[in-house]
N, CA, C and O atoms as a GROMACS GRO file, in nm:
protein
  268
    1MET      N    1   5.624  12.283   5.559
    1MET     CA    2   5.691  12.139   5.574
    1MET      C    3   5.702  12.112   5.428
    1MET      O    4   5.610  12.140   5.351
    2THR      N    5   5.806  12.063   5.394
    2THR     CA    6   5.841  12.011   5.239
    2THR      C    7   5.766  11.876   5.240
    2THR      O    8   5.727  11.816   5.339
    3PRO      N    9   5.751  11.838   5.104
    3PRO     CA   10   5.676  11.693   5.095
    3PRO      C   11   5.760  11.593   5.121
    3PRO      O   12   5.707  11.486   5.149
    4ALA      N   13   5.895  11.597   5.118
    4ALA     CA   14   5.973  11.486   5.163
    4ALA      C   15   5.952  11.469   5.314
    4ALA      O   16   5.917  11.360   5.362
    5LEU      N   17   5.976  11.589   5.396
    5LEU     CA   18   5.954  11.570   5.542
    5LEU      C   19   5.809  11.518   5.581
    5LEU      O   20   5.793  11.440   5.675
    6PHE      N   21   5.712  11.564   5.506
    6PHE     CA   22   5.600  11.517   5.539
    6PHE      C   23   5.570  11.373   5.515
    6PHE      O   24   5.493  11.309   5.587
    7ALA      N   25   5.641  11.320   5.402
    7ALA     CA   26   5.647  11.171   5.365
    7ALA      C   27   5.700  11.087   5.458
    7ALA      O   28   5.655  10.976   5.488
    8ILE      N   29   5.816  11.153   5.514
    8ILE     CA   30   5.884  11.064   5.613
    8ILE      C   31   5.816  11.068   5.748
    8ILE      O   32   5.814  10.967   5.819
    9SER      N   33   5.762  11.180   5.785
    9SER     CA   34   5.683  11.175   5.918
    9SER      C   35   5.559  11.088   5.893
    9SER      O   36   5.529  11.016   5.989
   10LEU      N   37   5.486  11.080   5.790
   10LEU     CA   38   5.395  10.992   5.773
   10LEU      C   39   5.429  10.828   5.781
   10LEU      O   40   5.356  10.747   5.837
   11VAL      N   41   5.549  10.797   5.718
   11VAL     CA   42   5.591  10.656   5.722
   11VAL      C   43   5.641  10.647   5.869
   11VAL      O   44   5.620  10.540   5.926
   12LEU      N   45   5.696  10.736   5.929
   12LEU     CA   46   5.737  10.711   6.080
   12LEU      C   47   5.611  10.686   6.162
   12LEU      O   48   5.601  10.585   6.233
   13SER      N   49   5.517  10.778   6.152
   13SER     CA   50   5.384  10.758   6.202
   13SER      C   51   5.327  10.632   6.210
   13SER      O   52   5.295  10.574   6.314
   14CYS      N   53   5.312  10.581   6.069
   14CYS     CA   54   5.264  10.450   6.031
   14CYS      C   55   5.348  10.339   6.116
   14CYS      O   56   5.291  10.248   6.176
   15LEU      N   57   5.473  10.354   6.117
   15LEU     CA   58   5.556  10.250   6.184
   15LEU      C   59   5.527  10.268   6.315
   15LEU      O   60   5.509  10.158   6.368
   16ILE      N   61   5.513  10.365   6.397
   16ILE     CA   62   5.480  10.374   6.525
   16ILE      C   63   5.345  10.315   6.562
   16ILE      O   64   5.324  10.259   6.670
   17GLY      N   65   5.250  10.332   6.463
   17GLY     CA   66   5.121  10.290   6.497
   17GLY      C   67   5.127  10.139   6.483
   17GLY      O   68   5.058  10.073   6.561
   18TYR      N   69   5.210  10.070   6.381
   18TYR     CA   70   5.220   9.958   6.381
   18TYR      C   71   5.294   9.873   6.495
   18TYR      O   72   5.262   9.757   6.522
   19LEU      N   73   5.401   9.947   6.562
   19LEU     CA   74   5.450   9.893   6.661
   19LEU      C   75   5.353   9.898   6.792
   19LEU      O   76   5.371   9.830   6.893
   20GLY      N   77   5.262   9.980   6.775
   20GLY     CA   78   5.197  10.001   6.903
   20GLY      C   79   5.035   9.937   6.903
   20GLY      O   80   4.942   9.970   6.977
   21ARG      N   81   5.035   9.831   6.792
   21ARG     CA   82   4.908   9.774   6.788
   21ARG      C   83   4.880   9.676   6.918
   21ARG      O   84   4.764   9.643   6.941
   22LYS      N   85   4.965   9.641   6.986
   22LYS     CA   86   4.923   9.557   7.080
   22LYS      C   87   4.938   9.629   7.225
   22LYS      O   88   4.954   9.571   7.332
   23LYS      N   89   4.930   9.762   7.204
   23LYS     CA   90   4.952   9.838   7.342
   23LYS      C   91   4.802   9.881   7.357
   23LYS      O   92   4.717   9.860   7.271
   24LYS      N   93   4.780   9.946   7.482
   24LYS     CA   94   4.644  10.001   7.498
   24LYS      C   95   4.587  10.114   7.422
   24LYS      O   96   4.466  10.136   7.432
   25LEU      N   97   4.670  10.196   7.338
   25LEU     CA   98   4.602  10.292   7.252
   25LEU      C   99   4.583  10.209   7.116
   25LEU      O  100   4.498  10.249   7.036
   26GLY      N  101   4.649  10.111   7.091
   26GLY     CA  102   4.621  10.036   6.964
   26GLY      C  103   4.681  10.126   6.841
   26GLY      O  104   4.728  10.239   6.858
   27PHE      N  105   4.674  10.057   6.707
   27PHE     CA  106   4.721  10.138   6.603
   27PHE      C  107   4.684  10.243   6.574
   27PHE      O  108   4.766  10.329   6.542
   28TRP      N  109   4.553  10.267   6.575
   28TRP     CA  110   4.494  10.424   6.536
   28TRP      C  111   4.527  10.521   6.633
   28TRP      O  112   4.564  10.633   6.600
   29GLY      N  113   4.515  10.481   6.771
   29GLY     CA  114   4.566  10.577   6.856
   29GLY      C  115   4.718  10.623   6.865
   29GLY      O  116   4.745  10.738   6.901
   30PHE      N  117   4.818  10.529   6.832
   30PHE     CA  118   4.938  10.583   6.813
   30PHE      C  119   4.955  10.651   6.693
   30PHE      O  120   5.030  10.749   6.694
   31LEU      N  121   4.893  10.614   6.579
   31LEU     CA  122   4.906  10.664   6.443
   31LEU      C  123   4.867  10.810   6.461
   31LEU      O  124   4.941  10.902   6.426
   32PHE      N  125   4.745  10.828   6.519
   32PHE     CA  126   4.669  10.984   6.528
   32PHE      C  127   4.780  11.060   6.644
   32PHE      O  128   4.813  11.177   6.626
   33ALA      N  129   4.820  10.999   6.734
   33ALA     CA  130   4.885  11.070   6.825
   33ALA      C  131   5.036  11.119   6.754
   33ALA      O  132   5.086  11.232   6.763
   34SER      N  133   5.086  11.016   6.689
   34SER     CA  134   5.203  11.062   6.624
   34SER      C  135   5.187  11.156   6.499
   34SER      O  136   5.280  11.227   6.462
   35LEU      N  137   5.076  11.156   6.440
   35LEU     CA  138   5.029  11.274   6.325
   35LEU      C  139   5.008  11.381   6.398
   35LEU      O  140   5.059  11.482   6.350
   36LEU      N  141   4.944  11.399   6.508
   36LEU     CA  142   4.907  11.522   6.567
   36LEU      C  143   5.025  11.592   6.647
   36LEU      O  144   5.055  11.711   6.643
   37LEU      N  145   5.077  11.505   6.710
   37LEU     CA  146   5.201  11.569   6.775
   37LEU      C  147   5.335  11.581   6.690
   37LEU      O  148   5.362  11.678   6.619
   38THR      N  149   5.410  11.475   6.704
   38THR     CA  150   5.516  11.436   6.624
   38THR      C  151   5.555  11.295   6.639
   38THR      O  152   5.508  11.232   6.733
   39PRO      N  153   5.633  11.241   6.557
   39PRO     CA  154   5.673  11.092   6.568
   39PRO      C  155   5.768  11.069   6.697
   39PRO      O  156   5.777  10.962   6.756
   40LEU      N  157   5.830  11.178   6.728
   40LEU     CA  158   5.902  11.172   6.847
   40LEU      C  159   5.842  11.160   6.973
   40LEU      O  160   5.896  11.102   7.068
   41ILE      N  161   5.728  11.216   6.978
   41ILE     CA  162   5.649  11.213   7.080
   41ILE      C  163   5.574  11.075   7.077
   41ILE      O  164   5.543  11.023   7.184
   42GLY      N  165   5.543  11.017   6.961
   42GLY     CA  166   5.477  10.891   6.954
   42GLY      C  167   5.575  10.790   6.990
   42GLY      O  168   5.527  10.696   7.054
   43VAL      N  169   5.698  10.785   6.965
   43VAL     CA  170   5.783  10.693   7.032
   43VAL      C  171   5.789  10.704   7.167
   43VAL      O  172   5.792  10.598   7.231
   44LEU      N  173   5.792  10.837   7.243
   44LEU     CA  174   5.780  10.833   7.397
   44LEU      C  175   5.671  10.776   7.425
   44LEU      O  176   5.690  10.676   7.494
   45LEU      N  177   5.550  10.798   7.400
   45LEU     CA  178   5.432  10.723   7.421
   45LEU      C  179   5.441  10.574   7.404
   45LEU      O  180   5.399  10.496   7.490
   46LEU      N  181   5.494  10.537   7.294
   46LEU     CA  182   5.527  10.394   7.260
   46LEU      C  183   5.598  10.321   7.369
   46LEU      O  184   5.565  10.209   7.405
   47ILE      N  185   5.706  10.394   7.426
   47ILE     CA  186   5.781  10.346   7.523
   47ILE      C  187   5.705  10.332   7.669
   47ILE      O  188   5.729  10.241   7.749
   48VAL      N  189   5.611  10.434   7.690
   48VAL     CA  190   5.574  10.455   7.830
   48VAL      C  191   5.429  10.384   7.833
   48VAL      O  192   5.382  10.358   7.944
   49CYS      N  193   5.362  10.354   7.725
   49CYS     CA  194   5.217  10.291   7.734
   49CYS      C  195   5.233  10.131   7.749
   49CYS      O  196   5.315  10.058   7.693
   50LYS      N  197   5.130  10.095   7.844
   50LYS     CA  198   5.130   9.959   7.885
   50LYS      C  199   5.078   9.863   7.771
   50LYS      O  200   5.019   9.914   7.676
   51PRO      N  201   5.097   9.735   7.774
   51PRO     CA  202   5.043   9.643   7.682
   51PRO      C  203   4.890   9.644   7.717
   51PRO      O  204   4.848   9.681   7.826
   52ALA      N  205   4.808   9.599   7.613
   52ALA     CA  206   4.682   9.579   7.628
   52ALA      C  207   4.659   9.459   7.707
   52ALA      O  208   4.734   9.361   7.709
   53ASP      N  209   4.530   9.478   7.786
   53ASP     CA  210   4.492   9.356   7.870
   53ASP      C  211   4.459   9.222   7.787
   53ASP      O  212   4.368   9.208   7.704
   54GLN      N  213   4.545   9.138   7.824
   54GLN     CA  214   4.515   8.987   7.769
   54GLN      C  215   4.439   8.908   7.862
   54GLN      O  216   4.449   8.918   7.985
   55PRO      N  217   4.360   8.825   7.798
   55PRO     CA  218   4.267   8.744   7.876
   55PRO      C  219   4.348   8.639   7.942
   55PRO      O  220   4.460   8.607   7.902
   56PRO      N  221   4.285   8.583   8.052
   56PRO     CA  222   4.373   8.481   8.128
   56PRO      C  223   4.374   8.351   8.055
   56PRO      O  224   4.282   8.304   7.988
   57PRO      N  225   4.493   8.298   8.079
   57PRO     CA  226   4.528   8.157   8.000
   57PRO      C  227   4.415   8.041   8.050
   57PRO      O  228   4.365   8.028   8.162
   58CYS      N  229   4.396   7.974   7.949
   58CYS     CA  230   4.307   7.839   7.987
   58CYS      C  231   4.374   7.774   8.100
   58CYS      O  232   4.496   7.766   8.113
   59GLU      N  233   4.269   7.719   8.197
   59GLU     CA  234   4.318   7.652   8.320
   59GLU      C  235   4.377   7.516   8.267
   59GLU      O  236   4.479   7.465   8.316
   60GLN      N  237   4.304   7.460   8.163
   60GLN     CA  238   4.347   7.315   8.122
   60GLN      C  239   4.476   7.299   8.047
   60GLN      O  240   4.546   7.200   8.066
   61CYS      N  241   4.507   7.388   7.967
   61CYS     CA  242   4.618   7.365   7.873
   61CYS      C  243   4.717   7.472   7.881
   61CYS      O  244   4.824   7.455   7.822
   62GLY      N  245   4.695   7.593   7.952
   62GLY     CA  246   4.784   7.697   7.967
   62GLY      C  247   4.800   7.796   7.861
   62GLY      O  248   4.870   7.895   7.878
   63GLN      N  249   4.731   7.770   7.735
   63GLN     CA  250   4.735   7.843   7.612
   63GLN      C  251   4.634   7.976   7.642
   63GLN      O  252   4.534   7.967   7.715
   64PRO      N  253   4.673   8.091   7.578
   64PRO     CA  254   4.584   8.207   7.578
   64PRO      C  255   4.459   8.167   7.500
   64PRO      O  256   4.455   8.090   7.404
   65ARG      N  257   4.359   8.234   7.557
   65ARG     CA  258   4.211   8.201   7.532
   65ARG      C  259   4.197   8.263   7.392
   65ARG      O  260   4.260   8.366   7.369
   66GLY      N  261   4.115   8.206   7.294
   66GLY     CA  262   4.097   8.279   7.187
   66GLY      C  263   4.193   8.236   7.068
   66GLY      O  264   4.174   8.285   6.956
   67THR      N  265   4.288   8.151   7.089
   67THR     CA  266   4.368   8.126   6.990
   67THR      C  267   4.357   7.968   6.922
   67THR      O  268   4.430   7.936   6.828
   0.00000   0.00000   0.00000
């Protein structure tokens, strides 16, 4: 793999990790999956993966807890 292709793959993998930071696998899971497999597989995982579990909203104000 040429250095330019490696750099492009690394940047795409970091972008996929950033986009997946609020999903089940999180930033590091998507980053490593994209690096180990390919960024294309990382995008497919990003599309398929469910969002991370969010705490239930506050009963009094309706806002998400912890904010």
